[in-house]
C-alpha positions as CSV (number, residue, x, y, z in Angstrom):
1,X,-19.0,42.1,-6.9
2,X,-15.5,40.6,-8.7
3,X,-13.8,37.7,-7.4
4,X,-11.1,38.3,-4.9
5,X,-7.5,37.1,-6.4
6,X,-6.3,34.3,-4.3
7,X,-2.6,32.6,-4.4
8,X,-2.2,29.4,-2.6
9,X,1.3,27.9,-1.9
10,X,1.8,24.4,-2.4
11,X,-0.2,21.5,-4.3
12,X,-0.1,19.1,-1.7
13,X,-3.1,17.6,0.0
14,X,-4.3,20.6,2.0
15,X,-3.4,23.0,-1.1
16,X,-5.7,20.9,-3.3
17,X,-8.2,21.4,-0.6
18,X,-8.3,24.9,-0.6
19,X,-8.3,25.1,-4.4
20,X,-11.7,22.8,-4.6
21,X,-13.0,24.7,-1.5
22,X,-12.8,27.6,-3.4
23,X,-14.2,26.1,-6.8
24,X,-17.2,25.0,-5.2
25,X,-17.9,28.6,-3.5
26,X,-17.7,29.7,-7.1
27,X,-14.6,31.5,-6.8
28,X,-12.4,31.1,-10.0
29,X,-9.4,33.4,-9.6
30,X,-6.8,31.6,-8.1
31,X,-3.4,30.4,-8.7
32,X,-1.7,27.4,-6.8
33,X,2.4,28.1,-6.9
34,X,4.0,24.3,-6.7
35,X,7.9,24.1,-6.4
36,X,7.6,20.3,-7.7
37,X,6.6,19.1,-10.9
38,X,3.8,17.2,-9.8
39,X,1.1,17.3,-7.2
40,X,0.6,15.5,-3.8
41,X,3.3,17.0,-1.4
42,X,4.5,14.4,1.2
43,X,3.0,11.7,-0.8
44,X,5.0,12.6,-3.8
45,X,8.1,13.0,-2.2
46,X,8.0,10.0,0.1
47,X,8.3,6.8,-1.8
48,X,10.6,4.4,0.6
49,X,9.6,0.9,1.0
50,X,7.0,0.0,3.4
51,X,5.0,3.2,3.4
52,X,1.6,3.3,4.3
53,X,-0.3,6.1,5.9
54,X,-1.2,5.4,9.7
55,X,-4.7,6.5,9.8
56,X,-7.1,4.6,7.9
57,X,-7.7,4.7,4.2
58,X,-11.4,5.6,4.7
59,X,-10.9,8.3,6.6
60,X,-7.7,9.9,5.0
61,X,-9.8,11.0,2.1
62,X,-11.6,14.2,1.2
63,X,-15.2,13.8,2.6
64,X,-16.8,15.0,-0.5
65,X,-14.6,12.6,-2.7
66,X,-14.5,9.2,-1.1
67,X,-12.5,6.4,-2.9
68,X,-14.1,3.0,-3.1
69,X,-10.7,1.3,-4.3
70,X,-8.7,1.7,-1.5
71,X,-6.6,-1.7,-1.4
72,X,-5.9,-1.8,2.2
73,X,-7.5,-0.7,5.7
74,X,-4.2,1.5,5.6
75,X,-3.2,3.2,2.2
76,X,0.0,2.5,0.6
77,X,2.0,5.7,-0.1
78,X,1.5,5.4,-3.9
79,X,-2.2,5.0,-3.9
80,X,-2.6,8.0,-2.0
81,X,-0.6,9.8,-4.4
82,X,-2.6,8.5,-7.4
83,X,-5.7,9.4,-5.2
84,X,-4.7,13.1,-5.2
85,X,-3.4,13.2,-8.8
86,X,-6.8,12.0,-9.8
87,X,-8.6,14.7,-7.4
88,X,-6.9,17.6,-9.1
89,X,-8.5,16.5,-12.8
90,X,-11.8,15.5,-11.5
91,X,-12.3,18.9,-9.8
92,X,-10.6,21.0,-12.6
93,X,-7.8,22.4,-10.0
94,X,-5.1,21.1,-12.3
95,X,-5.3,24.3,-15.0
96,X,-4.9,26.4,-11.7
97,X,-1.4,25.0,-10.8
98,X,1.7,26.8,-12.1
99,X,4.3,23.8,-11.4
100,X,8.3,24.5,-11.1
101,X,7.7,27.8,-9.3
102,X,8.4,28.4,-5.6
103,X,7.4,31.3,-3.9
104,X,10.4,33.0,-2.0
105,X,8.7,36.2,-0.9
106,X,5.3,38.0,-0.1
107,X,4.8,41.5,1.0
108,X,1.4,43.1,2.1
109,X,1.3,47.0,0.9
110,X,-1.6,47.8,2.9
111,X,-3.9,47.0,0.1
112,X,-2.7,43.4,-1.3
113,X,-0.1,40.9,-1.1
114,X,3.1,41.5,-4.0
115,X,4.3,38.0,-4.6
116,X,7.9,36.8,-5.6
117,X,8.7,33.3,-7.0
118,X,12.0,31.6,-7.9
119,X,11.3,31.9,-11.7
120,X,11.0,35.6,-11.7
121,X,7.2,35.5,-11.9
122,X,5.4,38.3,-9.9
123,X,1.7,38.4,-8.9
124,X,-0.6,40.1,-6.6
125,X,-3.3,38.8,-4.7
126,X,-5.9,40.1,-2.3
127,X,-5.5,36.6,-0.1
128,X,-2.6,34.7,0.4
129,X,-2.9,31.0,1.6
130,X,-0.2,29.0,2.7
131,X,0.0,24.9,2.4
132,X,3.6,24.1,2.6
133,X,2.9,21.2,4.7
134,X,3.9,19.9,8.1
135,X,6.5,17.1,7.3
136,X,8.4,18.5,4.6
137,X,11.8,19.9,5.0
138,X,14.1,16.8,5.8
139,X,16.1,16.9,8.8
140,X,20.0,15.7,8.6
141,X,21.6,14.5,11.5
142,X,24.7,16.2,12.8
143,X,26.6,13.1,13.0
144,X,30.3,13.6,12.4
145,X,31.9,12.0,8.9
146,X,28.4,11.5,7.8
147,X,29.5,13.1,4.4
148,X,32.4,10.6,4.2
149,X,30.5,7.4,3.5
150,X,31.6,6.0,0.2
151,X,28.3,4.2,-0.4
152,X,24.9,5.3,-1.3
153,X,23.4,7.5,1.0
154,X,20.1,9.2,1.2
155,X,17.2,10.5,3.3
156,X,14.1,8.5,3.6
157,X,12.0,11.4,2.1
158,X,14.7,11.4,-1.1
159,X,14.9,7.7,-1.4
160,X,17.2,6.8,-4.6
161,X,15.4,3.8,-6.3
162,X,18.6,3.5,-8.4
163,X,20.2,2.2,-5.9
164,X,19.9,-1.9,-5.5
165,X,18.9,-3.3,-2.2
166,X,18.6,-7.1,-2.4
167,X,21.4,-9.1,-0.7
168,X,23.2,-5.9,0.7
169,X,24.2,-4.4,3.9
170,X,21.8,-1.4,4.6
171,X,21.8,0.5,7.8
172,X,18.8,2.5,8.7
173,X,19.1,5.7,11.3
174,X,15.9,6.6,12.8
175,X,12.8,4.5,14.9
176,X,10.4,6.9,14.2
177,X,7.0,5.7,12.1
178,X,9.3,5.9,8.9
179,X,12.3,3.9,10.4
180,X,9.7,1.3,11.5
181,X,7.9,1.1,8.2
182,X,11.4,0.9,6.3
183,X,12.6,-1.9,8.7
184,X,9.5,-3.6,8.1
185,X,9.5,-3.2,4.2
186,X,12.8,-4.0,3.7
187,X,13.4,-7.2,6.3
188,X,14.2,-10.0,4.0
189,X,15.1,-8.3,1.0
190,X,18.3,-7.0,2.7
191,X,21.3,-9.1,3.2
192,X,21.7,-7.7,6.7
193,X,19.7,-4.9,8.0
194,X,20.9,-2.7,11.0
195,X,18.8,-0.5,12.7
196,X,20.1,2.5,14.7
197,X,17.8,3.2,17.6
198,X,18.5,6.4,19.9
199,X,15.1,6.2,21.6
200,X,12.7,3.0,21.9
201,X,9.1,3.6,20.5
202,X,5.8,2.4,21.7
203,X,4.2,0.4,18.9
204,X,0.1,0.2,18.6
205,X,-0.4,-3.2,16.8
206,X,-2.5,-2.9,13.6
207,X,-3.0,-5.5,10.7
208,X,-3.0,-3.8,7.7
209,X,-5.8,-6.1,6.1
210,X,-6.5,-5.8,2.2
211,X,-9.8,-5.0,1.0
212,X,-11.1,-7.6,-1.1
213,X,-12.6,-7.4,-4.9
214,X,-16.0,-8.0,-3.5
215,X,-15.5,-5.1,-0.9
216,X,-14.3,-2.8,-3.5
217,X,-17.0,-3.9,-5.9
218,X,-19.8,-3.5,-3.2
219,X,-18.2,0.3,-2.2
220,X,-18.5,1.2,-5.9
221,X,-22.0,0.0,-6.3
222,X,-23.3,1.7,-3.0
223,X,-21.5,5.0,-2.2
224,X,-23.1,5.1,1.2
225,X,-20.8,2.4,2.6
226,X,-18.2,5.0,1.7
227,X,-19.9,7.7,3.5
228,X,-20.3,5.0,6.4
229,X,-16.8,4.0,6.4
230,X,-15.5,7.4,6.7
231,X,-18.1,8.5,9.7
232,X,-16.8,5.2,11.5
233,X,-13.3,5.5,11.4
234,X,-13.9,9.1,12.2
235,X,-15.6,8.4,15.7
236,X,-13.3,5.7,16.5
237,X,-10.3,7.6,16.3
238,X,-12.0,11.0,17.9
239,X,-13.6,8.7,20.6
240,X,-10.9,6.2,21.6
241,X,-7.1,7.7,20.0
242,X,-8.2,11.6,20.3
243,X,-9.4,11.4,23.9
244,X,-6.4,9.2,25.3
245,X,-3.8,12.2,23.9
246,X,-5.6,15.1,25.7
247,X,-6.9,13.5,29.0
248,X,-6.4,11.0,31.4
249,X,-9.1,8.0,31.0
250,X,-10.1,4.4,29.8
251,X,-9.0,5.3,26.5
252,X,-5.5,6.1,27.6
253,X,-5.5,3.2,30.0
254,X,-6.6,1.0,26.8
255,X,-3.8,2.3,24.1
256,X,-1.3,1.7,27.0
257,X,-2.4,-1.6,27.5
258,X,-2.1,-2.6,23.9
259,X,1.5,-1.0,23.5
260,X,2.6,-2.9,26.2
261,X,0.9,-6.5,25.4
262,X,2.4,-5.8,21.7
263,X,5.7,-5.5,23.0
264,X,5.6,-8.9,25.0
265,X,5.5,-10.5,21.2
266,X,9.5,-9.6,21.4
267,X,10.8,-13.3,22.9
268,X,14.4,-12.5,23.8
269,X,14.5,-10.5,27.2
270,X,17.4,-8.4,26.3
271,X,16.2,-7.4,22.9
272,X,12.5,-6.5,24.7
273,X,14.5,-4.6,26.9
274,X,15.9,-2.6,24.3
275,X,12.9,-1.9,22.5
276,X,11.3,-1.0,26.2
277,X,10.7,2.9,25.8
278,X,11.5,5.2,28.7
279,X,8.4,7.3,28.7
280,X,4.4,6.7,28.4
281,X,2.8,5.3,25.1
282,X,1.4,8.3,22.9
283,X,4.2,10.9,24.3
284,X,5.4,10.7,21.5
285,X,3.5,10.5,17.9
286,X,2.3,6.7,18.2
287,X,3.4,4.4,15.5
288,X,1.1,2.0,14.6
289,X,2.5,-1.2,12.8
290,X,1.8,-5.1,12.8
291,X,4.8,-6.2,11.7
292,X,7.5,-4.4,12.9
293,X,8.2,-7.0,16.2
294,X,8.3,-9.6,13.8
295,X,10.9,-8.1,11.8
296,X,13.2,-7.1,14.3
297,X,13.3,-10.6,15.1
298,X,14.7,-12.0,12.4
299,X,18.3,-13.2,12.1
300,X,19.0,-11.2,9.2
301,X,17.8,-7.8,11.1
302,X,19.9,-6.1,13.7
303,X,18.6,-3.8,16.8
304,X,22.2,-1.2,18.0
305,X,21.1,0.7,20.6
306,X,24.5,2.0,21.1
307,X,24.9,5.8,20.0
308,X,26.8,6.4,17.0
309,X,30.1,8.2,17.5
310,X,30.6,8.8,13.8
311,X,30.2,7.7,10.2
312,X,33.2,6.3,8.4
313,X,34.0,5.5,4.4
314,X,33.3,1.9,5.2
315,X,30.2,2.4,7.8
316,X,29.3,3.8,10.9
317,X,31.0,3.7,14.3
318,X,29.4,3.5,17.7
319,X,30.6,4.7,21.1
320,X,31.4,1.2,21.9
321,X,34.1,1.3,19.0
322,X,32.6,-1.0,16.7
323,X,32.3,-0.6,13.2
324,X,29.3,-1.6,11.4
325,X,30.3,-2.3,7.9
326,X,27.6,-1.5,5.5
327,X,26.7,-0.8,1.7
328,X,23.7,1.8,2.0
329,X,23.0,4.0,4.5
330,X,19.5,5.1,5.1
331,X,18.2,8.4,7.3
332,X,15.0,8.3,8.6
333,X,15.5,11.1,10.7
334,X,12.4,12.8,10.3
335,X,11.5,16.5,9.4
336,X,11.7,20.1,11.1
337,X,7.9,20.2,12.1
338,X,8.6,23.8,13.0
339,X,9.3,25.1,9.8
340,X,5.9,25.7,8.5
341,X,6.1,28.5,5.7
342,X,9.8,29.0,5.6
343,X,12.0,29.5,3.7
344,X,9.5,32.1,2.3
345,X,9.8,35.7,3.5
346,X,6.6,37.1,4.6
347,X,6.3,40.8,5.3
348,X,3.5,42.7,6.8
349,X,2.8,46.2,6.1
350,X,4.8,47.6,8.6
351,X,7.9,46.0,7.6
352,X,7.7,43.2,10.2
353,X,8.4,39.6,8.9
354,X,6.7,36.5,10.0
355,X,10.4,35.2,11.4
356,X,10.6,38.3,13.6
357,X,6.8,37.6,14.8
358,X,7.9,34.3,15.3
359,X,11.3,35.1,17.3
360,X,9.7,33.2,20.4
361,X,8.0,30.0,18.2
362,X,5.5,29.7,15.8
363,X,1.9,30.6,17.1
364,X,-1.0,31.7,15.2
365,X,-4.9,32.7,15.8
366,X,-7.0,29.4,15.3
367,X,-4.3,27.8,14.0
368,X,-4.9,29.6,10.7
369,X,-4.1,33.4,11.0
370,X,-1.9,36.0,12.2
371,X,-2.4,39.4,13.9
372,X,-0.7,42.3,11.8
373,X,-0.7,40.1,8.3
374,X,-3.6,40.9,6.5
375,X,-5.5,38.2,4.5
376,X,-2.6,35.7,5.1
377,X,-4.1,32.5,6.1
378,X,-2.4,28.9,7.0
379,X,-3.3,25.5,6.1
380,X,-1.9,23.0,9.1
381,X,-0.5,26.2,10.8
382,X,0.7,26.3,14.1
383,X,-0.9,24.1,17.0
384,X,-3.0,22.4,14.4
385,X,-4.3,19.0,15.7
386,X,-2.0,16.6,13.5
387,X,-1.1,13.9,16.1
388,X,-2.4,10.9,15.1
389,X,-5.2,12.4,13.6
390,X,-6.7,12.5,9.6
391,X,-4.6,15.9,8.2
392,X,-7.5,15.7,5.6
393,X,-10.1,16.6,8.0
394,X,-8.1,19.2,9.6
395,X,-7.4,20.6,6.0
396,X,-11.3,20.6,5.2
397,X,-12.3,22.4,8.2
398,X,-9.9,25.1,8.0
399,X,-10.1,25.7,4.3
400,X,-14.0,26.0,4.9
401,X,-12.8,28.8,7.7
402,X,-10.9,30.7,5.0
403,X,-13.5,30.6,2.5
404,X,-15.9,32.2,4.5
405,X,-13.6,35.2,4.5
406,X,-13.0,35.2,0.8
407,X,-16.8,34.9,0.5
408,X,-17.1,38.1,2.7
409,X,-14.8,40.0,0.8
410,X,-16.4,39.0,-2.5
411,X,-19.6,40.3,-0.9
412,X,-18.3,43.8,-0.5
413,X,-18.4,43.2,3.5
414,X,-14.7,43.3,4.3
415,X,-11.3,44.4,2.1
416,X,-8.8,43.3,4.6
417,X,-8.5,41.4,8.0
418,X,-6.5,40.0,10.4
419,X,-6.9,38.9,14.0
420,X,-6.6,41.3,17.2
421,X,-3.3,40.7,18.7
422,X,-5.0,40.6,22.1
423,X,-7.6,38.0,20.9
424,X,-4.4,36.0,19.3
425,X,-2.7,36.2,23.2
426,X,-6.0,35.1,24.9
427,X,-6.3,32.2,22.6
428,X,-2.9,31.1,22.9
429,X,-2.8,31.3,26.7
430,X,-5.8,29.2,26.9
431,X,-4.2,26.4,24.5
432,X,-0.9,26.8,27.2
433,X,-3.2,26.0,30.2
434,X,-4.9,23.0,28.3
435,X,-1.4,21.4,27.2
436,X,-0.1,19.9,30.6
437,X,-3.2,17.5,31.0
438,X,-1.9,16.3,27.5
439,X,0.2,13.4,27.1
440,X,2.5,15.0,25.2
441,X,4.2,17.1,28.5
442,X,4.8,13.6,30.6
443,X,8.3,14.1,30.2
444,X,9.7,13.1,26.8
445,X,11.2,14.8,24.0
446,X,9.7,15.0,21.2
447,X,9.7,16.5,17.5
448,X,6.1,18.0,18.9
449,X,8.0,20.6,21.6
450,X,8.8,23.9,21.0
451,X,11.4,26.3,22.2
452,X,9.3,26.7,25.4
453,X,9.6,23.1,26.3
454,X,5.4,22.7,25.2
455,X,4.0,21.0,22.2
456,X,3.0,22.8,19.5
457,X,-0.3,20.6,19.2
458,X,-3.8,21.6,19.6
459,X,-4.7,20.4,23.4
460,X,-8.4,19.6,22.9
461,X,-10.0,16.7,20.6
462,X,-10.2,17.7,16.3
463,X,-13.6,17.9,16.7
464,X,-13.6,21.0,18.9
465,X,-11.1,22.3,16.3
466,X,-13.3,22.2,13.9
467,X,-16.6,23.4,15.6
468,X,-14.5,26.6,16.8
469,X,-13.5,27.3,13.3
470,X,-17.4,26.6,12.4
471,X,-18.3,29.8,14.5
472,X,-16.0,32.7,13.6
473,X,-15.4,35.3,15.9
474,X,-16.0,38.6,13.9
475,X,-15.2,40.8,16.6
476,X,-11.8,39.1,17.2
477,X,-10.7,40.7,14.0
478,X,-9.2,44.0,13.1
479,X,-11.4,44.4,9.9
480,X,-11.3,47.3,6.9
481,X,-14.1,47.4,4.6
């Protein structure tokens, strides 16, 4: 049988993973449309000072393409981007990428997907796979007067490297993982660094130890060490952190104790009070840092926990009336984690759009497919297990599942397929029932939460997610062959 035609949207980590899965399955008729001029997704876009992955390097990589040359336990962002760039060439993917072209809309005719792009290029495909990322669309706060600041101002994902930082007064708004990393990275460079905190966050103490020259040489000589490193970190994260998140037990107690003990490093009682979160550890995405509390205790770093009233040309005014004069303004205010494939417009054969299907919030079948939308698959779709776990491992499991359906198409067993509405409803109801036992529903507000107040996350372990995708339930699909 002829290869089915596949279009992948996005050349970030998951898009590359999908492309490599297709090549390894012998499928060659595919194209990746990438709106930017390079691969890498979030690791291409984020280049701020202090950027590192919060998942160990040995696990945040493709299991089939381990890298012996990671320099640290937690990889600097530039190393991950370089790794993905090499992978695109090593696995013959780059020749399939059309850069500078954004997919704006796609409609399924009942037979195939008809695809429109920002450059006027039109395409057709048997399968459409979205790999548009999770933390991709920057979120800008609605602070009055934000546009009136007379100095440089930018979002952390759009870092302006032309702005000098040494010795200047820098304000960072936001204390999530990005704000913590920027604060740690800029402390000692800025003349004065002001960190504006709305809600304190729990910090898991980790030391980002470097890998020495001899360690890297040993991994190059003995690839089995790479594989062992991958499995070890996978085991630890799965058995400790993943379990702590989804159910009460010794793992949750241990992580909570480590975070609370870490906070005791803050010597000043008033500063420690400001840095004490009102919720439970892991209720929000857990932040890993070995240097934040040291940085925030420096004399040239100030934590401001008074609410921001407005921004003026000279700086930030807090609700106590104080003007904090600054030279540079950095918005570490996160991303719209619920955007998924938006603003791309996807239309089903019956004319219904994905936005209409998601009117009450994004949902999917087994994180990867959607009723009524034939041959459409998501990577990192709704309720994927993205909380403090390797997204690379998740992408591999999802790409393998999708490739299985494409193989069935190539074998002539199916032409179009979409999950049945009742199967999707039953799956989502099972998730809703499991969510209350997770730590995310313990009373805090986070970017995990959807319109219904429940987290748009997988409520079981990532290994259970991989096992589920490893056993396709063909009877739960409407199949035409």
